[in-house]
C-alpha angles and dihedrals in degrees: 000000000000120000108236093194113101113236108228119208094195120036121209115261117265091222125030128359128310137033132318132213117317115268100196134055089246090058092049090049092052092047092047092048090052091052091048091050093050091050091048091049089051090054094046097043113033105218090214092059107025103029096154095052091043091050093049094051094044089047092052093048091047090050090052091049092051090048090055090046089052094047100041101029136076114272107270118235134167111272126178125185123187117242112235114237094232091054095045110088094207092069097048 
């Protein structure tokens, strides 16, 4: 009784291109760990003084996050939904 459906940690966005908020605890853990790492890097390498080192480390961690999004998320594709007039505040 194995479930053949792949569990996605990061669903595709409903509008636009990319991924939305995580929908599993594993996704939230990865996202939280990424935020913690970026904050830790900012404490270790002050962006005002060592911008190049800070940028390299944040870039590496962002690349790893995007790699996990790509592996464990739905495949991103461009989606565009029309906004209904009654829901859009500009037309009220």
